[in-house]
N, C-alpha and C positions, 0 to 999 in steps of 0.2 A: 586466711579464711577466704572461702569461695564467696564471690559476690554474684547474686542473680536477682532477677526480677521476673514477674509473671505479667505478660502484656496479651490481653485477648487470647487466652489459652496457649501462649507461646511462652516457653521458658527460655529467658535470654540470659546468657552468662556474659559477664564484663571479664574478658581475658586479657586486658591490656597489660597486666602486671603478672601474667602466667609465665613460668619458666618451662612448661611443657607445651608442645604443640597443641593448639586449640582445634583438635580434629579427632572425631571418634575413629575414622579408619585409620589414621596414622599414629595415633597415641593410645596405649592401654590405660595410662594414667587418666586421660582425658574421659575415656569410656567409663572408667571407675567412677569419677566425679559425677558424670551424668546419672549413672544407674543409681549411685548413693542418694543423689538429689530426688530421683523419681520415685524413691522409696518413701520419702517425706512429703511430697506434694501430689495433688491429684487434679485431674481434669485438663492435663497437658495434651495438646495435639501437634505441636511443633517444637523443635528445639533450635535455638540460634547461638552461636558463637560470635562475640564482637571483639575484634582486635583491630588491625589495619584494614581487614577485610571482614565481611560478614559471611558466615557459612550457616545455611539453613537447611535443617533436615526435615523433609516433610512428614505427613501424617503416618504414611506406611512405614518409613524408617524410624520414627518416634515410637510407633506401636510395637516394633521389635524390641527396642530398649525397655519399653514399659512391661513387656512379658518377662524379660530377663530379671527386672527389679521384682516382679511378683513372685517368680519362681525362687529367686534368692530369699526373700522373706518367708516363703512357705517351707523351704528346706531348713532355713535357720530356726523356724518354729519348732519343727519336727525334731531338730537336735536338742533344743532347749527342753522340750518336753519327753525327751528321751524315747521318742517313737522310733529313732533310728540308733542302731549300735555304730557308733562312730570310732574312727581310727584317725591318726594324724593325717594320712594320705587323703581320707575323704574330706576332712575339714579344709585341707588346702585346696582341694578340688572345688569345694563350695565357694571358698573366698575368690578363687581364680575366675569364677563365673562371672563377677562384676567386671573384671578388667579384660579377659581373654576368654570368652565363652567357648569358642572353637577349640583352643588348647585345652580348657577344662574338659570338654566332650571327648577329645582324643586321649587324654590321660585316663579318664574314667573307663573308657573301652578297653585300654591296655590293662588296667586294674582288674576288670571283670574278666578278661581272658585268663589272667594269672590266677585269680582267686577261685575261679570255676575249678581249677585243678587241684588247689590245695585246701580250699574251704568252701565247698559248693553250696553249703547251708547259708553261710554268710553272704555269698554272692547273690543267691536268690532272694534272701530276706531284706537285704540292705541295698545292695548296689543296683540290681535290676529295678527296683522302684525309683531309685534317683535317676537312673537312665530314662525312665518313662517321662520324668519332668523335663530332661534335656530334650528327648525327642519331640516333645510338645511345642518347642520353640520354633517359631518361623525362621529365625536366623539360622538354626541348625538344619532345618529342612531345605533351605536355599544353599547352604553350604556342603550338603553331603556328597554332591557329584564332583565337588572340587577337592575332596579329601585325599584322594589317591596321590596327589602331587603336593600335599600340604606338609610343611615342616614346622615344628613346634616354634612359636614366636614369630613366625612370618605373618605380617599384617596385609599382604597383598591380597589375600583372600577377603579381607574386610573392604578393600578398595573396590572389589567388584561387586560388592552388595550395597555399601553405602555411597550414594552419590548426592552429596550436598549441592544446593545452588550457592554458588560463591559470587560475591560481588565486593568491589572496594566500598568503604563506608561513604565516600562522596558520591558513589553512583546510586541513584533511586531505583533503577530497573533491575530486576533479578534476571540473570541470564543463565540458563541451564547448559552447563558445558558438556555433560555426558550424553552421548548418543544413545538412544534406546538399543537394546540388544536385538540382534537379528534384523537390523534395518539395512536397506541396500542403497548405497550411493548411486543415484541416477544422473546427477548433473552438478557441476561445479563452475562458478565464475567469480570475478571480482567487482566489487562496488567500491568505488574511492579507495582502491587496494585493500579493501576488507574482504576476506573470503567468505562467500555465500555457498552453500551446499544444499542440494535438494535430496532428501532421502525418502525412499519408499518404506513405510512401516508395516511390519508384520501384522496381519489380521486388521489392517485399516485401509479404507479406501481413500482417506486423506493423507496427503503426504506432509512431511516436515520441512519447513523453511528454516535452515540453520545458519545463523549469523554469528561471527566471532569478533566483536568490535575490539579495537586496539586497547580500549581502556580496562577491559577485563583481565589482560595479560601484562599489565605494566610493571608488575612487581611491587613489593612492599614498599620500597624507598619513594618511588614516584607516586605511589598511591598516598603515602603520608604527606608528600608535598602538595598534592591536589586537595587533600583533606584540609590542610591548613589554609591553603589559598582560597577554598571555597568559603571558609569562615571569614577570611579578611575581605572577600569580595561582598560580603553582606552589608558592609558598610557603604557600598556604592550602588545599592539596588536602584534600577531605574524607576522613574515615576510613571503614573498612568499616561500622562501626555507624551513622555519620551518613548513609551512602549509603542505608540501608534506610527512612529516613524521607525519601522523595523530595520531598515538597511542602516540609517544613521546611527541607531542604537547599538546595532551589532559592531559597526566599525569602532565606535567610542570604547566600547567595553572589551573588544579585543585587545586594544592598547593598554587598558587597565590590567587585563588578564596577564599580558606578557610582563608588565612592570611588576605586578605582584610576585609572579613565579620567579623572575630574575632576582629580586630581592631575597626571597626564600632560599633559593639555591645558593646565592653568595653567602648568606648568613650561615648556611649549613656546611660551607665549604665543599660543595658538590660541583663536579665538572661536567656540565651538560652541554652539548653542541647547540648551535642556533636552532637546528631542525628539531632537536628534541624539546627545546623550550616552546617552539612554535606548536609542535603537537600538543603539549600539555596545555598550551593557552587555548587552543582550538577546542579540546575536551572540555576544559573548565568552562568556556563560553557556552558550549552545546548544553551543558546540564545546569546552567544558571540562567542566562538571558535567553538561551534557545529553547527547543522542544525535545532535547534529549534523543532518546532512541527513534523517535518519529522522523528526525531529521535524516538519519541513516537509511531508514526504510523508504523514504520518500526519494532518496538519491538512486534508488533501483528502479530503472525504467521498465522493468518487467512486471512491477507491482502496480495493479490497477486500483485495488481497494485495501483498506486497512480497517479492521474492526476490533474494538476494544470493548468487550461486553461487561455488564455488572453482574455480580458484585466485583468491583476492581481488586486484584490482587490475588484472585483465586483461580483465575484462568489465563492461559497465554494470549498474547495477540494473535489473531487470524489475519491472513490475508488472501487476496484474490490474486493469483500469478497468471501472466499472460500465457504461459505455456502449460502450466499444471493445475489451473483452477484454484479452489480453495485449499489452502494449507494451514496448518498450525505452526507456529514459531517456538523457538527456544527462549522467547522474550516475555517476561511478566512484569508488567507496570505495578507500581505500589499505589495505594489509595492517596498518599500525600502527593505523589507526581501527578495523579489525574486531577486533583484539586488545582494544583499549579496550573495545568494546561487550561482547565475550565476558566479560571480567573483571568489568564492572559487572552483567551478567545472573547471573554466578555469586554476586556479593555481595547482590543484590536478592533473589534466590530461596532463598539458603542451600542450593543444590543443587550438586553437583560437575559439572565439565566436563573430562575428561581422557581419556587413551588407555583407562582402565579404564571410564570412563563417558562414551562418546562422544557422548551426546544429552541435551540439556537443554531441558526444557519449562518455560516461565515466562510472566510477563505483563509488559508494558510500559506505563506511564502516563505521558503527557506533558501538558503544558498544553493541547494542541489535539486530542488522540486517544489512543486506547488500543488495544492489540493483544495478541494470544496470539503468543508467540515459540517457534519450535523453532530450536535451534543444534545444528549437527553438527560434530565435529571428527575428527581421526585417532583411532582406527583405522577408524572407519566411513567417513570420507571421505579417501581417500588423499592429495588435494591440500590439505587443511587445512580452515580454518572455512568454513562455509556457514550462511546464515540464511534462514528463512522466517517472515514476519509476517502473520497474519491480522488485519486491521484490524476493530475494532468502532467503531460509531458512540458518540462521546464521550457523548451522551445517548441512552438507550435508545429504540428504536422503540416506537411505540404503535399501536393499532389505527386510530385516524383518520389518523395518518401514513401507514400502509401503504395506506389506502383513497386518500389523496391521490396516492401514487405507483403505484397500480393493481396492488400486489402482491396484493391481493384486493378484493372489493366490499364494500359495506355489508351485504348479506345474510349473507355469511360471518361478519363481524364479530358480527352479531347472534345467528347460530347458535352461534358459539364462546363468546360471552358467557353464553348460556343454559346451554351444556354445563359451562362452568367452575363457574358457580354451582350447577349440578346434581351436582357433585363426581363427575364420571366419570374414567376413565383414558384418557389421550390420549398417542400417540406422533406426534411430528412428524418425518417422513422426508424425505430427499432426497439429492441428491449434494453433494459439497464445494462451499461457496460458494452454495448455493441458498437461504440465508436461514433455515435451521432454527433456529440458536441466537438469531437476531433475533426470529423469531416466538415461540419459547418466552418470551423476555424480555418480549415484548408482552403475551403470555397472563398472566404473573405480575402485571402492572400492572391486569388485569381482576379479580383476587382481592380480595374485600372484606377491608378493613383489620382487620376483627374477628377474622379467622383466623390462627392461628400458621402459619408457613411454615418448612419445612426444606429446604435446598438442598445438594445434594451434588454436588461436582465434583472432578475430578483437576487441572484447570487453570482458574483463576479468570476466567471469561469474562462471567458473568451480573452484572447491575447491582445486587448486593446493597447496596453502600454507599449508593447513592442511595435505594434503597427503605427503608432505615433512617432516612434524612433525611425521608423522606416520612411517617414514623410507622408503618411496617409492623412487626409482631412476627415477626422473621425471624432464622434461625440458619443460619449457613453451616458445612458441613463439607467439609474437604479430604481427599480420598483419594489413594493412591499412583497415579501415572501408570503405566500398563501398558507405556509406552516406557521411561521412565527407571528404574522400580522402585527408588526410594530406600528402603532398609531402615528408616529412622526414621519413615516414613510409613505410615499404616494402609491396608492393602488395601481395595480398593473394597467387596468383599462385607462385610467386617466394619464398614466405615464405615456402610454401608446398614443392617445390623442394629441398629447403634447409633442410626441416625436412628429407626428403628421402635420403639425404646424410650424415645424422648425425648417421647412422649405423642401425643395426638390432633393432627395436623397435616396440612396440605397438604404434599405430597412433590413436590419438583422434582429431577430428575436431568439434570445437564448434558448427558451423553451416555451412552447404554448401550452399553458397549464390550466388557465381558468377564464375569467370574465373578459380578459383582454382578447380572447379569440373573436368575439362578437365584433370589436371595433376593427380588428385586423382584416377579417374576411370581408367586412362591409367596404372598408377602404380599397381592398384589392377589387372587389366586384364593381365599384363604381369608377375605377380607373384612377384613383387618387395617387397611386404609386407609379411613376414613370420608369423606374429602374428595377433592379433585382429586388425581390422580397423573398427572404429565406429564414427559416427557423427550425427547431427540432420539435419532435413530438413522439410521445411513446406510442407504439403501434407496430405490429410485426407483419402487416399486410396492407396493401392499399385500402381493402375494405375494412380492416382494423382501424385504420386512420379516420376514415369516414365515419365509422360507428363512434369513435371517441369524439370527434369534433362535432357531429350533428346531435347524437343522443346524449353524450355526457356533458359537453360544454354548451350546448344549446344554440349552435349556429344553424342557420336555415339551409336546408339541402341546396337551394339555388345559390346561396352564397359560397357554399363549398366549391361550386365550379370555378371560383376564381383561382384555385390551385391549378398549376399547369403541369407540375412533375411531383411525383412521390419517389424518393429514393429510400430503399429498404436496406438497413445493415443488419447483421446478425451475428451471433456467436456460434461457431460450428465446433463440433467435437470429432476426435479420432474415434473409430469403431469401439475401442477399448474404454472410451470415456475419460482417459487420463490426460490428454493433451487437448487444449482449446485454441482456436484461432479465430479472428474476426474477418468477415468478408462483406462487401456490398453484394446482395443477392438478387436485387431486382431494381430496374428503372422503369417506372410506369408513367404513362401520359394519362392525364384526366381530360376526356372528352366533354363536350358542353351540351350535347344534344339529348341527354337523358332527362326524364321527368321525375321519376319516383325513386328508383334504385339503381345506381351506378353499375353495380355487379351484374344484375339481370339485364340491364339495357345496353351493355356493351361500353360503359363509361370509363372503364379502366383498360388501357391498351399497352401491354409491355413493350418496350423498346429494347431492354437488355435483360437477360435472365442468367442466373448463375448456373453453370454445368460442374457437377460434383466430379464427373469423370475427369475433366480437363483442369478442374479448380480455377475456373475463371469465368467471367462474364461473357456471355455470346450475344451479339446482335440478333433481334428478331427480324423476320421478313418485313414487318412494318418499318422498321428502321432502315434496313438494306434498300428497299424499294422506294423510299422517299415518301412514305404514306403518313408521316408524322404531322399532325396538324400544328403542334407547337413549333417545330422547326420551320414549317412553311410560313407560319405568322412572323417568324423572326426574319426569313428570307424576303417577306414583302417588304420590309423597311429598308432593304438595300437593293438599289437599282439592278446591279449585275446579278444578284442572286434571285430575284423574282421570277418564278417559274422555270428555274435552272437548278434542279436538284443536284446534278452532277457537281456543280461547283460548291454547293454547300456541303456535300459529303466530302469533297476534296479539301475543303477548309477544315472540316472536323478531323479528317485523317492527318492533316498538317499539323494541328495542334497536338494530337496524339503522338506524331513522330517527334516533335521538339521535346516533349515530355520524356519520351522513351529515350532520346538521345542523351539527355542530361543524366539519367539513371546509368546508361551504359558507360559514358565517359567517367562518371564519378566512381564507378566500380573499377574500371580499367586503370585509372590513374590513382586509386586509392585516396580520392578527395571527397570525404563524406560532406565537407562544408558546401558542396556545390548543390546539395539537396535541401540545404536549410533556408529558412525564410528569406534573409537577406539577398542571397544569390538568385533564388527562384523569382523574387519580385523583381529584381534587376533584368533577369532573363525575359520576364513577361513584358516588361516595358519596352525592352528591345524588340521583341516579336511584334508588338502592336506598332511601334514607331516604324520598323522596317516594312511592315504590312502596308502602312499608309503611304509611305514613299513609293513603294512598288506600284500601288494602285494609281498614284499620280502619274508615274512614268509610262506605264504600259496600258492603263485604263481599266485594269482589273487586278485582284489580288492573285497573282500568278504563284501558286503554292510552290513549285520547283524554285523560282527565283528567291521567294521569301526564305525558304529553307537554306538555300546556298549562302545568302547574306547573313542570316541568323548564325549558321555554323561557323562562317568565317569570323564573325564577331566573338563567338565562344572560343575558338582556338587563340585568338589574340588575348582574350580577357584572362584566360587561365594560365597562360606563359608564365 
């Protein structure tokens, strides 16, 4: 007896005891079972076979099978009512319709051609009306162009028409294996040794991001092992408190996963290598304690954003790719999976997510990537849960890394290094995804480790834990999100005032969003900050930043003058619009002598501007001729630089040369670690130490001598 149930308009067959393949495309018997069942039930939109794997046939494929059931019923009624003159051949063709409609159609056409010669009246009165029913079937219409090469009984033709979503039962995510027809492969690469392909889709401007995780191709035996292991692991579910320590929880449960899988493998007399057991343990951990497919997506450094829209289960995951912009994926999360993610985000963050609090802002840390997460639910989202993840590089960007990727050039790096040491106030502005936070993070790594740093964020995105491991004296404050407004968290303006009372420090604001702007600009205006003050803000031009700060956030124009420098980053595209890249496009100085409008009164003076022709920032005459008031203010504090623009410019170029040399040596020696934070910070320390010693020896910072000594240190250090 065929076991099935109907869940949410889905016809689900229990195939665990079937002796036939549970596959419409592979088995005529399975197709017959489905068509027979569809004759008896109504309102079905999808079909699912459950065995070791789940095979799901979508609405379009199910509709084709429903058409076959409907035509079969109509033909059977006509036979019973004797509206058709029947012969044994006709009855066998009608019966074959349930199991192999293409074979039935081919046989019918053969019969028609023969009968038209010997009994044209019968052919016209009986066979041609039957053929009209067959011709109306969508399946037959899709198959017609394939019939010239078709042989009776060959089900390859069905494999080209039916493309189910296949997933192991332990795997919550649905993964579409079939690539759409007429798609063009435009790039492929590996993420954790997992193939990733980018396809250009016919008649679509959005590309397909196609990932084939190892769990989808494990085979029935290993899938069965994981299914049992997943059930067993349920006995060890972590508590809410344990979930808050993610690293410790993962390490503990990875050991448990290994032990469970070893026990199952031994009991079943299977011979698995250590690496196979390790692979299964990692997969099991990922889909139980971990975040499943999200972890694999976050491992791809080219992914910038991940979008999971409501209603969950009906749409694929969408991503924002560094090279190809917004792409759809072949991955579809299930509602149960989404609920599990939401529960864990609540536990990790300690913040509510319910109808009274329909937005949750938090962070996600995985072994291969981290992200800022926004979750929405009812009442804000009528169709339930939705997720947006902004991926951050698991290791922070550095100035040399940015140079390598052409986000900016060495001269910008040298200029910003000089300004950071000079203790000025800087706003990094740009649109969403333009690299503001990444640039701010890289700027933090340019701060000398002798200074104390206070970091204020409402969502923890900056690499403060790493900076602690690198020996920075750094304190992080977390303020209330302006979106979630958790009452137990301190408002941003109060958190900032606290930061100002914590002593003489560099101040980093994750993002200037709301009321904290008043306190921040007032502190800068009265000189409360003696070191670098930097933060990010949305705005795509200096005046756009001014407009937001003054008119949206309510800061007085006179207080806005406390900003010394505005750095604008942006997302640029190729002429065809298919590829995108991030660039710093402008460095602008804010002058202090305007009264009403900085744009009309010359308050914004560009120091560097982006050249599309050269794909690089170019210095303006103001910078080259030493007419920057900000740089001259920094120079006034150093005896040998006061009134000596040549030496200031020489020092900026020295810093630029040091950064450029690191990039060149890293590329030449194929040593990418030289561009990562630990080595870059060590290099910065040596640069400052050598500069100080040279100044003591010769009376000034001799750029040539500093570079020679730094380069000698570099050669010895990397041997």
